[in-house]
A tleap script that builds the chain and sets N, CA, C and O, in Angstrom:
source leaprc.protein.ff14SB
mol = sequence {
  NMET ALA LEU ALA GLU THR ARG LEU LYS ALA
  MET GLN LYS THR ILE PHE THR LEU SER GLU
  ALA ALA GLU LEU LEU SER CYS HIE LYS ASN
  THR LEU ARG LYS ALA ILE LEU GLU GLY ALA
  LEU ARG ALA ALA ARG LEU GLY ARG ASP TYR
  ARG VAL SER ARG LEU GLU LEU GLN LYS PHE
  TRP MET GLU MET GLY GLY GLY GLU LEU PHE
  GLY GLY GLU GLU ALA MET GLU ALA VAL CYS
  GLU ALA SER GLN GLU LYS LYS GLU GLU SER
  GLN LYS HIE ILE ARG GLY ARG SER LYS LYS
  SER GLN GLY ASP GLY GLN LEU THR LEU PRO
  LEU CGLY
}
set mol.1.N position { 19.501 -0.634 -12.787 }
set mol.1.CA position { 18.541 -1.557 -13.040 }
set mol.1.C position { 17.480 -1.396 -14.101 }
set mol.1.O position { 16.576 -0.566 -14.198 }
set mol.2.N position { 17.880 -2.559 -14.986 }
set mol.2.CA position { 16.621 -1.953 -16.349 }
set mol.2.C position { 15.473 -2.131 -16.182 }
set mol.2.O position { 15.073 -2.974 -15.379 }
set mol.3.N position { 14.641 -1.354 -16.926 }
set mol.3.CA position { 13.393 -1.357 -16.821 }
set mol.3.C position { 12.541 -2.367 -16.710 }
set mol.3.O position { 11.666 -2.335 -15.845 }
set mol.4.N position { 12.666 -3.367 -17.533 }
set mol.4.CA position { 11.989 -4.401 -17.388 }
set mol.4.C position { 12.500 -5.467 -16.486 }
set mol.4.O position { 11.993 -6.576 -16.659 }
set mol.5.N position { 13.512 -5.341 -15.445 }
set mol.5.CA position { 13.518 -5.821 -14.434 }
set mol.5.C position { 12.960 -5.018 -12.828 }
set mol.5.O position { 12.903 -5.423 -11.667 }
set mol.6.N position { 12.566 -3.513 -13.614 }
set mol.6.CA position { 11.850 -2.976 -12.479 }
set mol.6.C position { 10.361 -3.388 -12.584 }
set mol.6.O position { 9.626 -3.558 -11.611 }
set mol.7.N position { 9.958 -3.546 -14.052 }
set mol.7.CA position { 8.348 -3.641 -13.810 }
set mol.7.C position { 7.965 -5.298 -12.997 }
set mol.7.O position { 7.127 -5.632 -12.160 }
set mol.8.N position { 8.933 -5.963 -13.663 }
set mol.8.CA position { 9.143 -7.711 -13.288 }
set mol.8.C position { 9.212 -7.271 -11.610 }
set mol.8.O position { 8.340 -7.981 -11.109 }
set mol.9.N position { 9.594 -6.760 -10.928 }
set mol.9.CA position { 9.542 -6.836 -9.495 }
set mol.9.C position { 8.543 -5.960 -9.103 }
set mol.9.O position { 7.961 -6.234 -8.054 }
set mol.10.N position { 8.348 -5.371 -9.465 }
set mol.10.CA position { 6.662 -3.793 -9.235 }
set mol.10.C position { 5.952 -4.740 -9.033 }
set mol.10.O position { 5.328 -4.813 -7.974 }
set mol.11.N position { 5.851 -5.808 -10.091 }
set mol.11.CA position { 4.666 -6.919 -10.511 }
set mol.11.C position { 4.320 -7.802 -8.840 }
set mol.11.O position { 3.320 -8.224 -8.260 }
set mol.12.N position { 5.622 -7.748 -8.607 }
set mol.12.CA position { 5.182 -8.528 -6.915 }
set mol.12.C position { 5.214 -7.625 -6.009 }
set mol.12.O position { 5.289 -8.210 -4.928 }
set mol.13.N position { 5.196 -6.415 -5.850 }
set mol.13.CA position { 5.064 -5.275 -4.621 }
set mol.13.C position { 3.565 -4.855 -4.358 }
set mol.13.O position { 2.743 -4.847 -5.274 }
set mol.14.N position { 3.321 -4.584 -3.349 }
set mol.14.CA position { 2.058 -3.512 -3.087 }
set mol.14.C position { 2.752 -2.395 -2.318 }
set mol.14.O position { 1.988 -2.191 -1.374 }
set mol.15.N position { 3.670 -1.654 -2.219 }
set mol.15.CA position { 3.849 -0.558 -1.435 }
set mol.15.C position { 5.267 -0.074 -1.746 }
set mol.15.O position { 6.214 -0.691 -1.258 }
set mol.16.N position { 5.484 1.055 -2.574 }
set mol.16.CA position { 6.637 1.338 -3.027 }
set mol.16.C position { 7.182 2.495 -2.580 }
set mol.16.O position { 6.415 3.450 -2.458 }
set mol.17.N position { 8.553 2.665 -2.251 }
set mol.17.CA position { 9.048 3.909 -1.778 }
set mol.17.C position { 8.679 5.342 -3.295 }
set mol.17.O position { 7.888 5.136 -4.215 }
set mol.18.N position { 9.335 6.387 -3.153 }
set mol.18.CA position { 9.434 7.639 -4.010 }
set mol.18.C position { 10.186 7.498 -5.320 }
set mol.18.O position { 9.906 7.849 -6.467 }
set mol.19.N position { 11.865 6.490 -4.467 }
set mol.19.CA position { 12.629 6.208 -5.572 }
set mol.19.C position { 12.076 5.381 -6.451 }
set mol.19.O position { 11.934 5.573 -7.658 }
set mol.20.N position { 11.562 3.838 -5.399 }
set mol.20.CA position { 11.056 3.048 -6.343 }
set mol.20.C position { 10.042 3.475 -7.511 }
set mol.20.O position { 10.402 3.304 -8.676 }
set mol.21.N position { 8.698 4.063 -7.210 }
set mol.21.CA position { 7.832 4.221 -8.110 }
set mol.21.C position { 8.160 5.376 -9.307 }
set mol.21.O position { 7.453 5.459 -10.311 }
set mol.22.N position { 9.432 6.333 -9.044 }
set mol.22.CA position { 10.214 7.455 -9.457 }
set mol.22.C position { 10.891 6.447 -10.716 }
set mol.22.O position { 10.734 6.816 -11.880 }
set mol.23.N position { 11.468 5.470 -10.493 }
set mol.23.CA position { 11.907 4.777 -11.295 }
set mol.23.C position { 11.169 4.067 -12.334 }
set mol.23.O position { 11.453 3.961 -13.527 }
set mol.24.N position { 10.096 3.561 -11.639 }
set mol.24.CA position { 8.621 2.846 -12.633 }
set mol.24.C position { 7.900 3.716 -13.620 }
set mol.24.O position { 7.448 3.289 -14.682 }
set mol.25.N position { 7.807 5.098 -13.166 }
set mol.25.CA position { 7.570 5.995 -14.136 }
set mol.25.C position { 8.175 6.730 -14.850 }
set mol.25.O position { 7.566 7.615 -15.451 }
set mol.26.N position { 9.410 6.588 -14.972 }
set mol.26.CA position { 10.797 6.967 -15.452 }
set mol.26.C position { 10.580 8.602 -15.106 }
set mol.26.O position { 10.608 9.471 -15.978 }
set mol.27.N position { 10.392 8.822 -13.884 }
set mol.27.CA position { 10.695 10.314 -13.648 }
set mol.27.C position { 11.506 10.786 -12.259 }
set mol.27.O position { 12.069 9.952 -11.550 }
set mol.28.N position { 11.503 11.940 -12.010 }
set mol.28.CA position { 11.963 12.091 -10.694 }
set mol.28.C position { 11.268 12.158 -9.241 }
set mol.28.O position { 10.421 12.953 -8.835 }
set mol.29.N position { 11.700 11.407 -8.786 }
set mol.29.CA position { 10.817 11.439 -7.162 }
set mol.29.C position { 10.591 12.840 -6.678 }
set mol.29.O position { 9.706 12.977 -5.834 }
set mol.30.N position { 11.387 14.130 -7.159 }
set mol.30.CA position { 10.513 15.225 -6.630 }
set mol.30.C position { 9.114 15.534 -7.400 }
set mol.30.O position { 8.184 16.098 -6.823 }
set mol.31.N position { 9.035 15.007 -9.095 }
set mol.31.CA position { 7.936 15.169 -9.609 }
set mol.31.C position { 6.528 14.406 -8.672 }
set mol.31.O position { 5.369 14.821 -8.690 }
set mol.32.N position { 7.064 13.176 -7.876 }
set mol.32.CA position { 6.217 12.272 -7.179 }
set mol.32.C position { 5.875 13.301 -6.241 }
set mol.32.O position { 4.762 13.827 -6.220 }
set mol.33.N position { 6.735 13.571 -5.531 }
set mol.33.CA position { 6.739 14.687 -3.958 }
set mol.33.C position { 6.069 15.568 -4.291 }
set mol.33.O position { 5.323 15.892 -3.367 }
set mol.34.N position { 5.855 16.495 -5.671 }
set mol.34.CA position { 4.937 17.450 -5.593 }
set mol.34.C position { 3.558 17.357 -6.094 }
set mol.34.O position { 2.592 18.117 -6.028 }
set mol.35.N position { 3.811 15.871 -6.762 }
set mol.35.CA position { 2.233 15.486 -7.040 }
set mol.35.C position { 1.364 15.237 -5.912 }
set mol.35.O position { 0.138 15.330 -5.978 }
set mol.36.N position { 2.051 14.900 -4.816 }
set mol.36.CA position { 1.797 14.431 -3.158 }
set mol.36.C position { 1.056 15.578 -2.967 }
set mol.36.O position { -0.112 15.856 -3.237 }
set mol.37.N position { 1.964 16.200 -2.444 }
set mol.37.CA position { 1.577 17.767 -1.887 }
set mol.37.C position { 0.497 18.216 -2.868 }
set mol.37.O position { -0.534 18.526 -2.271 }
set mol.38.N position { 0.427 18.340 -4.140 }
set mol.38.CA position { -0.749 19.201 -4.521 }
set mol.38.C position { -2.362 18.168 -4.682 }
set mol.38.O position { -3.435 18.350 -5.257 }
set mol.39.N position { -1.779 17.068 -3.830 }
set mol.39.CA position { -3.223 16.284 -3.676 }
set mol.39.C position { -3.624 15.074 -5.321 }
set mol.39.O position { -4.614 14.475 -5.742 }
set mol.40.N position { -2.236 15.250 -5.741 }
set mol.40.CA position { -3.109 14.482 -7.258 }
set mol.40.C position { -2.476 13.151 -7.217 }
set mol.40.O position { -2.811 12.406 -8.138 }
set mol.41.N position { -1.296 12.492 -6.009 }
set mol.41.CA position { -1.382 11.275 -6.072 }
set mol.41.C position { -1.356 11.230 -4.065 }
set mol.41.O position { -0.787 11.978 -3.271 }
set mol.42.N position { -2.175 10.100 -3.856 }
set mol.42.CA position { -2.171 9.683 -2.312 }
set mol.42.C position { -1.021 9.040 -1.948 }
set mol.42.O position { -0.418 8.491 -2.870 }
set mol.43.N position { -0.374 8.930 -0.430 }
set mol.43.CA position { 0.623 8.360 -0.054 }
set mol.43.C position { 1.194 8.775 1.411 }
set mol.43.O position { 1.371 9.855 1.975 }
set mol.44.N position { 1.384 7.524 1.733 }
set mol.44.CA position { 1.578 7.566 3.712 }
set mol.44.C position { 2.981 8.095 3.301 }
set mol.44.O position { 3.713 7.825 2.348 }
set mol.45.N position { 3.115 9.070 4.510 }
set mol.45.CA position { 3.839 10.044 5.240 }
set mol.45.C position { 5.030 8.535 6.315 }
set mol.45.O position { 4.400 7.635 6.870 }
set mol.46.N position { 6.117 8.541 6.382 }
set mol.46.CA position { 6.687 7.519 6.850 }
set mol.46.C position { 8.143 8.080 7.343 }
set mol.46.O position { 9.154 7.806 6.697 }
set mol.47.N position { 8.171 8.561 8.053 }
set mol.47.CA position { 9.341 9.153 8.737 }
set mol.47.C position { 9.675 10.750 7.640 }
set mol.47.O position { 9.010 11.785 7.664 }
set mol.48.N position { 10.622 10.518 6.968 }
set mol.48.CA position { 10.954 11.868 5.986 }
set mol.48.C position { 10.448 11.404 5.031 }
set mol.48.O position { 9.884 12.330 4.449 }
set mol.49.N position { 10.287 10.338 4.420 }
set mol.49.CA position { 9.846 9.766 3.120 }
set mol.49.C position { 8.311 9.495 3.070 }
set mol.49.O position { 7.622 9.782 4.050 }
set mol.50.N position { 7.894 9.080 2.220 }
set mol.50.CA position { 6.660 8.673 1.484 }
set mol.50.C position { 6.535 7.218 1.003 }
set mol.50.O position { 7.535 6.696 0.512 }
set mol.51.N position { 5.382 6.515 1.102 }
set mol.51.CA position { 5.092 5.497 0.339 }
set mol.51.C position { 4.108 5.346 -0.363 }
set mol.51.O position { 3.368 6.304 -0.141 }
set mol.52.N position { 3.626 4.614 -1.167 }
set mol.52.CA position { 3.003 4.674 -2.357 }
set mol.52.C position { 2.416 3.602 -2.443 }
set mol.52.O position { 3.167 2.695 -2.799 }
set mol.53.N position { 1.081 3.223 -2.217 }
set mol.53.CA position { 0.291 1.789 -2.419 }
set mol.53.C position { 0.079 1.774 -4.309 }
set mol.53.O position { -0.251 2.691 -5.061 }
set mol.54.N position { 0.348 0.673 -4.533 }
set mol.54.CA position { 0.380 0.114 -6.128 }
set mol.54.C position { -1.099 0.533 -6.708 }
set mol.54.O position { -1.274 0.738 -7.909 }
set mol.55.N position { -2.061 0.632 -5.808 }
set mol.55.CA position { -3.500 0.550 -6.493 }
set mol.55.C position { -3.452 1.913 -6.737 }
set mol.55.O position { -4.054 2.280 -7.746 }
set mol.56.N position { -2.692 3.063 -5.839 }
set mol.56.CA position { -2.997 4.645 -5.849 }
set mol.56.C position { -2.030 5.153 -6.842 }
set mol.56.O position { -2.259 6.074 -7.626 }
set mol.57.N position { -1.025 4.539 -6.757 }
set mol.57.CA position { 0.363 4.673 -8.036 }
set mol.57.C position { -0.496 4.308 -9.444 }
set mol.57.O position { -0.350 5.043 -10.420 }
set mol.58.N position { -1.426 3.104 -9.510 }
set mol.58.CA position { -1.888 3.041 -10.823 }
set mol.58.C position { -2.828 4.050 -10.956 }
set mol.58.O position { -2.893 4.722 -11.985 }
set mol.59.N position { -3.546 4.211 -10.027 }
set mol.59.CA position { -4.758 5.565 -10.477 }
set mol.59.C position { -4.103 6.754 -10.797 }
set mol.59.O position { -4.508 7.403 -11.761 }
set mol.60.N position { -2.959 7.220 -10.001 }
set mol.60.CA position { -2.370 8.427 -10.356 }
set mol.60.C position { -1.617 8.102 -11.834 }
set mol.60.O position { -1.477 9.164 -12.442 }
set mol.61.N position { -1.200 7.188 -12.434 }
set mol.61.CA position { -0.851 7.116 -13.584 }
set mol.61.C position { -1.596 7.020 -14.871 }
set mol.61.O position { -1.096 7.259 -15.970 }
set mol.62.N position { -2.913 6.629 -14.641 }
set mol.62.CA position { -3.754 6.436 -15.287 }
set mol.62.C position { -4.936 7.602 -15.619 }
set mol.62.O position { -5.692 7.577 -16.591 }
set mol.63.N position { -4.891 8.827 -14.353 }
set mol.63.CA position { -5.487 10.176 -14.621 }
set mol.63.C position { -4.587 11.025 -15.090 }
set mol.63.O position { -4.956 12.127 -15.494 }
set mol.64.N position { -2.720 10.504 -15.124 }
set mol.64.CA position { -2.233 11.414 -15.973 }
set mol.64.C position { -2.178 10.910 -17.770 }
set mol.64.O position { -1.589 11.377 -18.745 }
set mol.65.N position { -2.984 9.898 -17.598 }
set mol.65.CA position { -3.178 9.751 -19.333 }
set mol.65.C position { -1.978 8.336 -19.630 }
set mol.65.O position { -1.701 7.917 -20.754 }
set mol.66.N position { -1.582 7.955 -18.721 }
set mol.66.CA position { -0.773 6.707 -18.823 }
set mol.66.C position { -1.687 5.267 -18.610 }
set mol.66.O position { -2.603 5.234 -17.789 }
set mol.67.N position { -1.301 4.028 -19.493 }
set mol.67.CA position { -1.946 2.950 -19.334 }
set mol.67.C position { -1.565 2.347 -18.582 }
set mol.67.O position { -0.761 2.779 -17.756 }
set mol.68.N position { -2.111 0.823 -18.596 }
set mol.68.CA position { -1.734 -0.232 -17.579 }
set mol.68.C position { -0.448 -0.201 -16.971 }
set mol.68.O position { 0.421 -0.609 -17.743 }
set mol.69.N position { -0.167 0.030 -16.220 }
set mol.69.CA position { 0.900 0.110 -15.622 }
set mol.69.C position { 1.413 -1.652 -14.490 }
set mol.69.O position { 2.579 -2.009 -14.657 }
set mol.70.N position { 0.842 -2.233 -13.840 }
set mol.70.CA position { 1.186 -3.440 -13.679 }
set mol.70.C position { 0.223 -4.647 -14.369 }
set mol.70.O position { 0.064 -5.795 -13.955 }
set mol.71.N position { -0.363 -4.006 -15.551 }
set mol.71.CA position { -0.839 -5.341 -16.196 }
set mol.71.C position { -2.309 -5.217 -16.728 }
set mol.71.O position { -2.757 -4.071 -16.778 }
set mol.72.N position { -3.010 -6.110 -17.079 }
set mol.72.CA position { -4.351 -5.948 -17.406 }
set mol.72.C position { -5.437 -5.439 -16.371 }
set mol.72.O position { -5.114 -4.795 -15.373 }
set mol.73.N position { -6.933 -5.817 -16.721 }
set mol.73.CA position { -7.730 -5.238 -15.553 }
set mol.73.C position { -7.661 -6.411 -14.418 }
set mol.73.O position { -7.604 -6.394 -13.189 }
set mol.74.N position { -7.693 -7.370 -15.342 }
set mol.74.CA position { -7.666 -8.870 -14.004 }
set mol.74.C position { -6.329 -8.999 -12.982 }
set mol.74.O position { -6.343 -9.764 -12.018 }
set mol.75.N position { -5.146 -8.132 -13.329 }
set mol.75.CA position { -4.406 -8.204 -12.406 }
set mol.75.C position { -4.514 -6.801 -11.404 }
set mol.75.O position { -4.129 -6.802 -10.235 }
set mol.76.N position { -5.076 -5.680 -12.055 }
set mol.76.CA position { -5.819 -4.868 -11.245 }
set mol.76.C position { -6.630 -5.313 -10.010 }
set mol.76.O position { -6.252 -5.099 -8.858 }
set mol.77.N position { -7.915 -6.028 -10.377 }
set mol.77.CA position { -8.650 -6.573 -9.745 }
set mol.77.C position { -8.373 -7.538 -8.361 }
set mol.77.O position { -8.983 -7.628 -7.295 }
set mol.78.N position { -7.175 -8.204 -8.890 }
set mol.78.CA position { -6.740 -8.943 -7.868 }
set mol.78.C position { -5.563 -8.232 -6.710 }
set mol.78.O position { -5.167 -8.631 -5.615 }
set mol.79.N position { -5.341 -7.391 -7.270 }
set mol.79.CA position { -4.575 -6.272 -6.599 }
set mol.79.C position { -5.533 -5.657 -5.420 }
set mol.79.O position { -5.126 -5.475 -4.272 }
set mol.80.N position { -6.922 -5.352 -5.883 }
set mol.80.CA position { -7.572 -4.755 -5.300 }
set mol.80.C position { -8.438 -5.455 -4.234 }
set mol.80.O position { -9.206 -4.868 -3.471 }
set mol.81.N position { -8.290 -6.352 -4.262 }
set mol.81.CA position { -9.154 -7.788 -3.665 }
set mol.81.C position { -8.186 -8.135 -2.388 }
set mol.81.O position { -8.403 -8.150 -1.176 }
set mol.82.N position { -7.163 -8.376 -3.087 }
set mol.82.CA position { -5.880 -8.674 -1.762 }
set mol.82.C position { -5.801 -7.276 -0.683 }
set mol.82.O position { -5.410 -7.296 0.484 }
set mol.83.N position { -6.214 -6.281 -1.334 }
set mol.83.CA position { -6.187 -5.059 -0.457 }
set mol.83.C position { -7.263 -5.330 0.310 }
set mol.83.O position { -7.382 -5.310 1.535 }
set mol.84.N position { -7.876 -5.533 -0.369 }
set mol.84.CA position { -9.758 -5.410 0.963 }
set mol.84.C position { -9.248 -6.633 1.837 }
set mol.84.O position { -9.133 -6.601 3.062 }
set mol.85.N position { -8.980 -7.638 1.078 }
set mol.85.CA position { -8.856 -8.869 2.284 }
set mol.85.C position { -7.957 -8.488 3.491 }
set mol.85.O position { -8.194 -8.715 4.678 }
set mol.86.N position { -6.963 -7.912 2.994 }
set mol.86.CA position { -5.827 -7.423 4.191 }
set mol.86.C position { -6.698 -6.559 4.935 }
set mol.86.O position { -6.710 -6.934 6.107 }
set mol.87.N position { -7.603 -5.326 4.701 }
set mol.87.CA position { -8.198 -4.642 5.216 }
set mol.87.C position { -8.930 -5.212 6.003 }
set mol.87.O position { -8.697 -4.736 7.115 }
set mol.88.N position { -9.639 -5.917 6.056 }
set mol.88.CA position { -10.695 -7.044 6.666 }
set mol.88.C position { -9.952 -7.342 7.575 }
set mol.88.O position { -10.354 -7.084 8.710 }
set mol.89.N position { -8.640 -7.974 7.415 }
set mol.89.CA position { -7.906 -9.348 8.317 }
set mol.89.C position { -7.385 -8.341 9.449 }
set mol.89.O position { -7.115 -8.789 10.563 }
set mol.90.N position { -7.256 -7.098 9.184 }
set mol.90.CA position { -6.575 -6.041 9.972 }
set mol.90.C position { -7.946 -5.844 10.986 }
set mol.90.O position { -7.870 -6.112 12.185 }
set mol.91.N position { -9.035 -5.411 10.439 }
set mol.91.CA position { -10.074 -5.061 11.363 }
set mol.91.C position { -10.290 -5.799 12.188 }
set mol.91.O position { -10.230 -5.580 13.398 }
set mol.92.N position { -10.689 -7.177 11.433 }
set mol.92.CA position { -10.647 -8.289 12.435 }
set mol.92.C position { -9.677 -8.356 13.562 }
set mol.92.O position { -10.238 -8.364 14.658 }
set mol.93.N position { -8.438 -8.403 13.595 }
set mol.93.CA position { -7.450 -8.358 14.364 }
set mol.93.C position { -7.199 -7.481 15.372 }
set mol.93.O position { -6.590 -7.867 16.370 }
set mol.94.N position { -7.657 -6.118 15.238 }
set mol.94.CA position { -7.947 -5.014 15.824 }
set mol.94.C position { -9.436 -5.456 17.195 }
set mol.94.O position { -9.501 -5.310 18.416 }
set mol.95.N position { -10.466 -6.054 16.075 }
set mol.95.CA position { -11.442 -5.979 17.330 }
set mol.95.C position { -11.165 -6.935 18.300 }
set mol.95.O position { -11.330 -6.863 19.518 }
set mol.96.N position { -10.605 -8.086 17.430 }
set mol.96.CA position { -10.327 -9.281 18.650 }
set mol.96.C position { -9.463 -8.744 19.776 }
set mol.96.O position { -9.672 -9.082 20.941 }
set mol.97.N position { -8.332 -7.770 19.376 }
set mol.97.CA position { -7.817 -7.150 20.748 }
set mol.97.C position { -8.359 -6.473 22.152 }
set mol.97.O position { -8.024 -6.457 23.337 }
set mol.98.N position { -9.520 -5.859 21.213 }
set mol.98.CA position { -9.841 -4.980 21.788 }
set mol.98.C position { -10.814 -5.246 23.037 }
set mol.98.O position { -11.191 -4.333 23.771 }
set mol.99.N position { -11.258 -6.869 23.237 }
set mol.99.CA position { -12.269 -7.353 24.120 }
set mol.99.C position { -11.433 -7.821 24.800 }
set mol.99.O position { -10.415 -8.441 24.493 }
set mol.100.N position { -12.113 -7.343 26.399 }
set mol.100.CA position { -11.709 -7.923 27.717 }
set mol.100.C position { -12.321 -9.137 28.238 }
set mol.100.O position { -13.498 -9.452 28.063 }
set mol.101.N position { -11.547 -9.724 28.814 }
set mol.101.CA position { -11.840 -10.720 29.480 }
set mol.101.C position { -13.135 -10.282 30.536 }
set mol.101.O position { -13.109 -9.133 30.975 }
set mol.102.N position { -14.293 -11.211 30.954 }
set mol.102.CA position { -15.331 -11.181 32.044 }
set mol.102.C position { -15.470 -12.080 32.344 }
set mol.102.O position { -15.097 -13.148 31.859 }
set mol.103.N position { -16.297 -11.751 33.607 }
set mol.103.CA position { -16.614 -12.933 34.562 }
set mol.103.C position { -15.444 -14.180 34.985 }
set mol.103.O position { -14.218 -14.090 35.050 }
set mol.104.N position { -16.147 -15.098 35.182 }
set mol.104.CA position { -15.265 -16.524 35.492 }
set mol.104.C position { -14.543 -16.552 34.598 }
set mol.104.O position { -13.471 -16.360 35.172 }
set mol.105.N position { -14.332 -16.647 33.634 }
set mol.105.CA position { -12.765 -16.718 32.644 }
set mol.105.C position { -11.494 -15.887 32.421 }
set mol.105.O position { -10.559 -16.086 31.644 }
set mol.106.N position { -11.749 -14.707 33.482 }
set mol.106.CA position { -10.695 -13.727 33.888 }
set mol.106.C position { -9.474 -14.826 34.726 }
set mol.106.O position { -9.540 -15.322 35.851 }
set mol.107.N position { -8.631 -14.919 33.900 }
set mol.107.CA position { -7.409 -15.478 34.422 }
set mol.107.C position { -6.622 -14.303 35.744 }
set mol.107.O position { -6.491 -13.082 35.669 }
set mol.108.N position { -6.225 -15.222 36.845 }
set mol.108.CA position { -5.702 -14.313 38.121 }
set mol.108.C position { -4.238 -15.683 38.549 }
set mol.108.O position { -3.994 -16.885 38.450 }
set mol.109.N position { -3.541 -14.138 39.135 }
set mol.109.CA position { -2.719 -14.924 39.513 }
set mol.109.C position { -2.527 -15.254 40.916 }
set mol.109.O position { -3.190 -14.711 41.800 }
set mol.110.N position { -1.426 -16.337 41.196 }
set mol.110.CA position { -1.604 -17.043 42.933 }
set mol.110.C position { -1.098 -16.316 43.404 }
set mol.110.O position { -0.200 -15.729 42.800 }
set mol.111.N position { -1.441 -15.969 44.808 }
set mol.111.CA position { -1.228 -15.374 45.718 }
set mol.111.C position { 0.118 -16.130 46.524 }
set mol.111.O position { 0.081 -17.347 46.704 }
set mol.112.N position { 0.998 -15.523 46.871 }
set mol.112.CA position { 1.847 -16.097 47.920 }
set mol.112.C position { 3.120 -16.172 47.401 }
set mol.112.O position { 4.040 -16.623 48.083 }
savepdb mol mol.pdb
quit
């Protein structure tokens, strides 16, 4: 896949595998794996592989001396806002599930 195509697809993604992130940064995935183990890049372990968020990948790239990876500051703010909204939505969903029915509103099964 051409680098331009990779960057275009990356503009739409929020989570990357190590292979995708390595292709985007033009490095080997073992380089990123080493950065994760050293604590320079935050990632989530999923099975035997890792997933890296768009925000963490951008932060890592900037700390390593790179420029904007996905676009300007506005694009980064939009990603941060979307991430925060997803987090809040997830927390609402979790809070909503933990509520138990109480009193007369509780359903009962018919006997017989």
